[in-house]
SELUMKE-500711 format. One record per residue (C-alpha): residue number from 1; residue in one letter; x, y, z. Coordinates in Angstrom, 1 decimal. Example, Ala and Ser with C-alpha at 12.3 -4.5 7.8 and 13.67 -1.06 7.14 Angstrom:
! residues 2
{pt 1,A,{12.3,-4.5,7.8}} {pt 2,S,{13.7,-1.1,7.1}} 
***
This chain:
! residues 358
{pt 1,X,{-13.8,-7.6,-16.7}} {pt 2,X,{-14.6,-4.0,-15.8}} {pt 3,X,{-12.9,-3.4,-12.4}} {pt 4,X,{-13.7,-0.6,-10.0}} {pt 5,X,{-10.4,0.3,-8.2}} {pt 6,X,{-10.7,2.6,-5.2}} {pt 7,X,{-7.7,4.6,-4.3}} {pt 8,X,{-6.3,4.2,-7.8}} {pt 9,X,{-4.3,7.4,-7.7}} {pt 10,X,{-2.4,6.4,-4.6}} {pt 11,X,{0.8,4.4,-4.3}} {pt 12,X,{-0.3,0.8,-4.6}} {pt 13,X,{-3.5,1.8,-6.5}} {pt 14,X,{-1.6,3.6,-9.3}} {pt 15,X,{0.8,0.7,-9.7}} {pt 16,X,{-2.2,-1.7,-9.9}} {pt 17,X,{-4.0,0.4,-12.4}} {pt 18,X,{-1.0,0.6,-14.7}} {pt 19,X,{-0.3,-3.1,-14.4}} {pt 20,X,{-3.9,-4.1,-15.2}} {pt 21,X,{-4.0,-1.8,-18.3}} {pt 22,X,{-0.6,-2.9,-19.4}} {pt 23,X,{-0.9,-6.7,-18.9}} {pt 24,X,{-4.6,-7.5,-19.3}} {pt 25,X,{-7.6,-6.5,-21.5}} {pt 26,X,{-9.6,-5.4,-18.4}} {pt 27,X,{-11.2,-2.0,-18.1}} {pt 28,X,{-10.5,0.1,-15.0}} {pt 29,X,{-12.7,2.7,-13.3}} {pt 30,X,{-10.4,4.6,-10.9}} {pt 31,X,{-12.3,6.0,-7.9}} {pt 32,X,{-10.2,8.4,-5.8}} {pt 33,X,{-10.9,11.4,-3.6}} {pt 34,X,{-7.4,12.9,-4.3}} {pt 35,X,{-6.5,13.6,-0.7}} {pt 36,X,{-2.9,14.5,0.0}} {pt 37,X,{-1.4,11.1,-1.1}} {pt 38,X,{-3.6,10.8,-4.2}} {pt 39,X,{-1.7,12.0,-7.2}} {pt 40,X,{-2.9,11.8,-10.8}} {pt 41,X,{0.6,12.4,-12.1}} {pt 42,X,{1.3,8.8,-11.0}} {pt 43,X,{-0.9,7.8,-13.9}} {pt 44,X,{0.6,10.3,-16.4}} {pt 45,X,{0.1,8.9,-19.9}} {pt 46,X,{-2.9,6.8,-19.0}} {pt 47,X,{-5.5,9.6,-18.8}} {pt 48,X,{-6.8,9.0,-22.3}} {pt 49,X,{-6.4,5.2,-22.3}} {pt 50,X,{-9.4,3.7,-24.0}} {pt 51,X,{-10.0,1.2,-21.1}} {pt 52,X,{-9.5,3.8,-18.3}} {pt 53,X,{-11.9,6.1,-16.6}} {pt 54,X,{-11.3,8.3,-13.5}} {pt 55,X,{-14.0,9.5,-11.0}} {pt 56,X,{-13.2,11.8,-8.1}} {pt 57,X,{-15.5,11.2,-5.1}} {pt 58,X,{-15.5,10.5,-1.4}} {pt 59,X,{-16.3,6.9,-0.4}} {pt 60,X,{-18.8,8.2,2.2}} {pt 61,X,{-20.9,9.9,-0.5}} {pt 62,X,{-23.4,7.1,-0.9}} {pt 63,X,{-25.4,8.7,-3.7}} {pt 64,X,{-22.3,9.2,-5.7}} {pt 65,X,{-21.4,5.6,-5.3}} {pt 66,X,{-24.8,4.5,-6.3}} {pt 67,X,{-24.5,6.5,-9.6}} {pt 68,X,{-21.0,5.2,-10.2}} {pt 69,X,{-22.0,1.5,-9.9}} {pt 70,X,{-25.1,2.1,-12.0}} {pt 71,X,{-23.2,3.9,-14.8}} {pt 72,X,{-20.1,1.7,-15.0}} {pt 73,X,{-21.6,-1.7,-14.0}} {pt 74,X,{-18.3,-3.2,-12.6}} {pt 75,X,{-17.7,-6.9,-12.5}} {pt 76,X,{-15.4,-6.5,-9.5}} {pt 77,X,{-14.2,-4.0,-6.9}} {pt 78,X,{-10.6,-3.8,-5.7}} {pt 79,X,{-10.8,-1.7,-2.6}} {pt 80,X,{-7.5,0.0,-1.9}} {pt 81,X,{-8.6,3.4,-0.8}} {pt 82,X,{-7.4,4.1,2.7}} {pt 83,X,{-5.5,6.5,4.9}} {pt 84,X,{-2.4,4.5,5.5}} {pt 85,X,{0.4,6.3,7.4}} {pt 86,X,{0.7,5.2,11.0}} {pt 87,X,{2.4,8.5,12.0}} {pt 88,X,{-0.5,10.6,10.5}} {pt 89,X,{-3.0,8.4,12.4}} {pt 90,X,{-1.4,9.3,15.7}} {pt 91,X,{-1.7,13.0,14.9}} {pt 92,X,{-5.2,12.9,13.4}} {pt 93,X,{-7.1,9.6,13.8}} {pt 94,X,{-10.4,11.1,12.7}} {pt 95,X,{-9.6,10.9,8.9}} {pt 96,X,{-8.7,7.2,9.4}} {pt 97,X,{-12.1,6.5,11.0}} {pt 98,X,{-13.9,8.4,8.2}} {pt 99,X,{-12.1,6.8,5.2}} {pt 100,X,{-11.1,3.4,6.4}} {pt 101,X,{-14.2,2.4,8.4}} {pt 102,X,{-17.1,4.5,7.2}} {pt 103,X,{-15.8,4.6,3.6}} {pt 104,X,{-15.5,0.8,3.6}} {pt 105,X,{-19.0,0.4,5.1}} {pt 106,X,{-20.6,2.6,2.4}} {pt 107,X,{-18.7,0.8,-0.4}} {pt 108,X,{-19.8,-2.6,0.9}} {pt 109,X,{-23.4,-1.4,1.1}} {pt 110,X,{-23.4,0.0,-2.4}} {pt 111,X,{-21.9,-3.1,-3.8}} {pt 112,X,{-24.5,-5.2,-2.1}} {pt 113,X,{-27.3,-3.0,-3.4}} {pt 114,X,{-25.8,-3.0,-6.9}} {pt 115,X,{-25.8,-6.8,-7.3}} {pt 116,X,{-29.3,-6.9,-5.9}} {pt 117,X,{-30.7,-4.1,-8.1}} {pt 118,X,{-29.2,-5.5,-11.3}} {pt 119,X,{-29.8,-9.1,-10.4}} {pt 120,X,{-26.1,-10.0,-10.7}} {pt 121,X,{-25.4,-13.5,-9.3}} {pt 122,X,{-22.7,-13.6,-6.6}} {pt 123,X,{-20.7,-15.9,-8.8}} {pt 124,X,{-20.4,-13.1,-11.4}} {pt 125,X,{-19.0,-10.5,-9.0}} {pt 126,X,{-16.0,-10.1,-6.7}} {pt 127,X,{-15.2,-7.6,-3.9}} {pt 128,X,{-11.5,-7.6,-2.9}} {pt 129,X,{-10.8,-5.8,0.3}} {pt 130,X,{-7.1,-4.9,0.6}} {pt 131,X,{-5.6,-4.6,4.1}} {pt 132,X,{-2.4,-4.7,6.1}} {pt 133,X,{-0.4,-7.1,8.3}} {pt 134,X,{-0.4,-4.4,11.0}} {pt 135,X,{-3.8,-5.6,12.1}} {pt 136,X,{-2.1,-8.6,13.7}} {pt 137,X,{0.0,-6.5,16.1}} {pt 138,X,{3.6,-7.5,16.9}} {pt 139,X,{5.4,-10.8,16.3}} {pt 140,X,{7.9,-12.4,18.6}} {pt 141,X,{11.4,-12.9,17.3}} {pt 142,X,{11.0,-16.6,16.8}} {pt 143,X,{7.4,-16.7,15.4}} {pt 144,X,{7.1,-18.0,11.8}} {pt 145,X,{5.0,-15.1,10.5}} {pt 146,X,{1.4,-14.0,10.5}} {pt 147,X,{-1.0,-16.5,9.0}} {pt 148,X,{-4.6,-16.1,8.0}} {pt 149,X,{-5.6,-17.5,11.4}} {pt 150,X,{-3.5,-15.1,13.5}} {pt 151,X,{-5.7,-13.2,16.0}} {pt 152,X,{-6.0,-9.5,15.5}} {pt 153,X,{-4.2,-7.1,17.9}} {pt 154,X,{-3.9,-3.6,16.4}} {pt 155,X,{-1.9,-1.1,18.3}} {pt 156,X,{-2.2,2.2,16.3}} {pt 157,X,{-5.2,4.2,15.2}} {pt 158,X,{-4.3,3.2,11.6}} {pt 159,X,{-4.1,-0.5,12.3}} {pt 160,X,{-7.3,-0.4,14.4}} {pt 161,X,{-9.2,1.3,11.6}} {pt 162,X,{-8.0,-1.3,9.1}} {pt 163,X,{-8.9,-4.1,11.5}} {pt 164,X,{-12.4,-2.7,11.7}} {pt 165,X,{-12.8,-2.5,8.0}} {pt 166,X,{-11.5,-6.1,7.6}} {pt 167,X,{-14.2,-7.3,10.1}} {pt 168,X,{-16.9,-5.3,8.2}} {pt 169,X,{-15.9,-6.9,4.9}} {pt 170,X,{-16.0,-10.4,6.3}} {pt 171,X,{-19.3,-9.7,8.0}} {pt 172,X,{-20.9,-8.6,4.7}} {pt 173,X,{-19.8,-11.9,3.2}} {pt 174,X,{-21.1,-14.0,6.1}} {pt 175,X,{-24.3,-12.0,6.7}} {pt 176,X,{-25.3,-10.9,3.2}} {pt 177,X,{-23.5,-13.3,0.9}} {pt 178,X,{-21.4,-10.5,-0.8}} {pt 179,X,{-18.6,-12.4,-2.5}} {pt 180,X,{-15.8,-10.8,-0.5}} {pt 181,X,{-12.1,-11.7,-0.5}} {pt 182,X,{-9.6,-10.1,2.0}} {pt 183,X,{-5.9,-9.7,1.6}} {pt 184,X,{-3.4,-8.7,4.3}} {pt 185,X,{0.0,-7.6,3.0}} {pt 186,X,{3.4,-6.7,4.4}} {pt 187,X,{5.1,-3.3,3.9}} {pt 188,X,{5.1,-2.2,0.3}} {pt 189,X,{7.8,-0.2,-1.4}} {pt 190,X,{8.6,0.9,-5.0}} {pt 191,X,{7.8,3.6,-7.5}} {pt 192,X,{5.3,6.4,-6.8}} {pt 193,X,{5.3,6.0,-3.0}} {pt 194,X,{4.4,9.2,-1.2}} {pt 195,X,{7.6,10.4,0.4}} {pt 196,X,{6.5,10.1,4.0}} {pt 197,X,{7.3,6.4,4.2}} {pt 198,X,{10.6,5.0,5.3}} {pt 199,X,{12.2,4.0,2.0}} {pt 200,X,{11.5,7.3,0.1}} {pt 201,X,{12.4,9.3,3.2}} {pt 202,X,{15.8,7.6,3.4}} {pt 203,X,{16.5,8.1,-0.4}} {pt 204,X,{15.4,11.7,-0.4}} {pt 205,X,{17.2,12.6,2.8}} {pt 206,X,{20.4,11.2,1.3}} {pt 207,X,{20.0,13.2,-1.8}} {pt 208,X,{19.3,16.4,0.1}} {pt 209,X,{22.2,15.9,2.5}} {pt 210,X,{19.9,15.9,5.5}} {pt 211,X,{19.9,13.6,8.7}} {pt 212,X,{18.3,10.2,8.1}} {pt 213,X,{15.9,9.6,11.0}} {pt 214,X,{15.8,6.1,12.4}} {pt 215,X,{13.3,5.4,15.1}} {pt 216,X,{14.6,4.1,18.4}} {pt 217,X,{17.6,1.8,17.8}} {pt 218,X,{16.4,0.7,14.4}} {pt 219,X,{15.7,-2.8,15.7}} {pt 220,X,{12.1,-3.0,14.4}} {pt 221,X,{11.7,-5.6,11.8}} {pt 222,X,{9.5,-5.5,8.7}} {pt 223,X,{8.8,-7.8,5.8}} {pt 224,X,{9.2,-5.8,2.6}} {pt 225,X,{7.1,-6.4,-0.5}} {pt 226,X,{7.8,-4.8,-3.9}} {pt 227,X,{4.7,-3.1,-5.1}} {pt 228,X,{4.7,-4.8,-8.5}} {pt 229,X,{4.7,-8.2,-6.8}} {pt 230,X,{1.8,-7.1,-4.5}} {pt 231,X,{-0.2,-6.0,-7.5}} {pt 232,X,{0.3,-9.4,-9.3}} {pt 233,X,{-0.8,-11.1,-6.0}} {pt 234,X,{-4.0,-9.0,-5.9}} {pt 235,X,{-4.8,-9.9,-9.4}} {pt 236,X,{-4.3,-13.6,-8.6}} {pt 237,X,{-6.6,-13.4,-5.6}} {pt 238,X,{-9.3,-11.6,-7.6}} {pt 239,X,{-9.2,-14.1,-10.4}} {pt 240,X,{-8.5,-17.3,-8.6}} {pt 241,X,{-9.3,-16.8,-4.9}} {pt 242,X,{-12.4,-18.2,-3.1}} {pt 243,X,{-14.9,-15.7,-1.8}} {pt 244,X,{-15.0,-15.7,2.0}} {pt 245,X,{-11.3,-16.4,2.2}} {pt 246,X,{-8.3,-14.4,3.4}} {pt 247,X,{-4.9,-14.4,1.7}} {pt 248,X,{-1.8,-13.1,3.3}} {pt 249,X,{0.8,-11.6,0.9}} {pt 250,X,{4.4,-11.3,1.9}} {pt 251,X,{7.7,-10.6,0.3}} {pt 252,X,{9.9,-13.2,2.1}} {pt 253,X,{12.1,-10.2,2.9}} {pt 254,X,{12.6,-9.4,6.6}} {pt 255,X,{15.0,-6.7,7.6}} {pt 256,X,{15.7,-4.6,10.7}} {pt 257,X,{15.0,-1.0,9.9}} {pt 258,X,{18.6,-0.1,10.5}} {pt 259,X,{19.8,-2.8,8.1}} {pt 260,X,{17.3,-1.6,5.5}} {pt 261,X,{18.6,2.0,5.8}} {pt 262,X,{22.2,0.7,5.5}} {pt 263,X,{21.3,-1.2,2.3}} {pt 264,X,{19.8,1.9,0.7}} {pt 265,X,{22.8,4.0,1.7}} {pt 266,X,{25.1,1.4,0.1}} {pt 267,X,{23.2,1.4,-3.1}} {pt 268,X,{23.4,5.1,-3.3}} {pt 269,X,{27.1,5.0,-2.5}} {pt 270,X,{27.6,2.7,-5.4}} {pt 271,X,{25.7,5.0,-7.7}} {pt 272,X,{28.0,7.9,-6.6}} {pt 273,X,{31.1,5.8,-7.3}} {pt 274,X,{29.8,4.7,-10.7}} {pt 275,X,{28.9,8.2,-11.7}} {pt 276,X,{25.2,7.5,-12.1}} {pt 277,X,{24.5,9.9,-9.2}} {pt 278,X,{26.2,13.2,-9.9}} {pt 279,X,{27.5,14.0,-6.4}} {pt 280,X,{31.2,13.6,-7.1}} {pt 281,X,{32.2,15.5,-3.9}} {pt 282,X,{30.9,12.6,-1.9}} {pt 283,X,{33.4,10.1,-3.2}} {pt 284,X,{35.1,8.3,-0.3}} {pt 285,X,{32.2,9.1,2.1}} {pt 286,X,{29.1,7.1,2.8}} {pt 287,X,{25.5,8.2,3.0}} {pt 288,X,{25.3,6.1,6.2}} {pt 289,X,{27.1,9.0,8.0}} {pt 290,X,{23.8,10.9,7.8}} {pt 291,X,{22.0,8.3,10.0}} {pt 292,X,{20.5,9.8,13.1}} {pt 293,X,{18.6,7.9,15.8}} {pt 294,X,{15.4,9.7,17.0}} {pt 295,X,{12.8,9.1,19.7}} {pt 296,X,{10.8,6.0,18.8}} {pt 297,X,{7.2,6.1,17.5}} {pt 298,X,{4.5,5.7,20.2}} {pt 299,X,{3.2,2.1,20.2}} {pt 300,X,{5.8,1.0,17.7}} {pt 301,X,{5.4,-2.8,17.0}} {pt 302,X,{8.6,-4.7,17.1}} {pt 303,X,{8.2,-7.1,14.2}} {pt 304,X,{5.8,-7.8,11.3}} {pt 305,X,{6.3,-10.8,9.0}} {pt 306,X,{3.9,-12.7,6.7}} {pt 307,X,{3.6,-16.4,6.3}} {pt 308,X,{2.6,-16.7,2.6}} {pt 309,X,{2.1,-20.4,2.5}} {pt 310,X,{-1.6,-20.3,1.6}} {pt 311,X,{-1.3,-18.0,-1.4}} {pt 312,X,{1.6,-19.9,-2.6}} {pt 313,X,{0.1,-23.3,-2.4}} {pt 314,X,{-3.5,-22.5,-3.3}} {pt 315,X,{-3.0,-19.8,-6.0}} {pt 316,X,{0.6,-20.4,-7.1}} {pt 317,X,{1.8,-16.9,-6.4}} {pt 318,X,{5.3,-16.0,-5.2}} {pt 319,X,{7.2,-12.7,-5.2}} {pt 320,X,{9.7,-12.2,-8.0}} {pt 321,X,{11.8,-9.4,-6.4}} {pt 322,X,{14.5,-10.0,-3.8}} {pt 323,X,{15.3,-7.2,-1.4}} {pt 324,X,{18.4,-6.4,-3.4}} {pt 325,X,{16.7,-6.2,-6.9}} {pt 326,X,{13.6,-4.5,-5.6}} {pt 327,X,{15.5,-1.9,-3.5}} {pt 328,X,{17.9,-1.1,-6.4}} {pt 329,X,{14.9,-0.7,-8.8}} {pt 330,X,{13.3,1.7,-6.3}} {pt 331,X,{16.4,3.8,-5.8}} {pt 332,X,{16.9,4.1,-9.5}} {pt 333,X,{13.2,5.1,-10.0}} {pt 334,X,{13.5,8.0,-7.5}} {pt 335,X,{16.8,9.1,-9.1}} {pt 336,X,{15.1,9.0,-12.6}} {pt 337,X,{11.8,10.7,-11.5}} {pt 338,X,{12.9,13.8,-9.6}} {pt 339,X,{10.1,15.8,-11.2}} {pt 340,X,{7.4,13.6,-9.6}} {pt 341,X,{8.6,13.8,-6.0}} {pt 342,X,{9.9,17.4,-6.3}} {pt 343,X,{6.3,18.5,-7.0}} {pt 344,X,{5.3,16.9,-3.7}} {pt 345,X,{8.1,18.5,-1.7}} {pt 346,X,{7.3,21.9,-3.2}} {pt 347,X,{3.9,21.7,-1.5}} {pt 348,X,{2.9,21.3,2.1}} {pt 349,X,{4.9,18.2,3.0}} {pt 350,X,{8.7,18.7,3.6}} {pt 351,X,{9.8,15.3,4.9}} {pt 352,X,{9.2,16.5,8.4}} {pt 353,X,{8.5,13.9,11.1}} {pt 354,X,{4.9,13.2,12.0}} {pt 355,X,{3.3,11.1,14.8}} {pt 356,X,{5.1,12.2,17.9}} {pt 357,X,{1.9,12.9,19.9}} {pt 358,X,{0.9,10.8,22.8}} 
***
């Protein structure tokens, strides 16, 4: 196939692009606007790959999208492009409306026009819309996890914008027959994640000897999904899923935020003790001493967790990484790729807290 991946220079997108090129014979057209979290250095070494092509454009540029579809003739769209950080959505919701809602609308329209103009039968095309578990709101402590039938209840500008785009995608399937699939996933982590998210923030705060901020009492619970597992699930949905269906993707890996932070500190402590991390003056001390509790995020949902029964039973997908193996791989990646994240911290973002506005 030739696959148009939107947001392919972002965290999940770049991992997906590399996985497709490394593990399949598919061609990839990477469409990304290179906003603050889009980073072509995340695809270093793939720029000249014979099955890879990059295009920079805004999803709201309808004429550019028309040209891209006509030139590259994709067999599928994997739509990952989105503004994705809850804290940033609190400070500036406008960009989330622009990209997540209007951008998705334009992409759906152009895909619809494309298959009509080139007489492509719906059976020969796929549009995969990638979303989040945050659209479902907050789970109670004894609930089994979000299923594909869970009602939507978004509580932040980010989750509301993603809920809107989900509804648009399903409406374009129901109204126009566009072969749309939707996925909702739990919190991703792993290599190339922009260092505003919890896991890279904790790792880099540890390395810099700075306070590690934990919102509230750290009691909020998330289901953590290693990005490589997520990418393999997206490929399974694209290749084997039924258009019109939704598939929830989870990591079977629930942790309180404070427990997650403690796990990361312990892994880094072990690297110091083993000599892998050259901070010998820290021996006998734990990075957990840097944990600092800060005022909670406005509208902070207590618990997210995915019930992945449908994707497991219908498509045969399950995550490979446990929280221990995935977190260890992630810590090691940030230790081994300082040049990648240091370039980001040398710019406008300095690990400062966002999203305190009410």
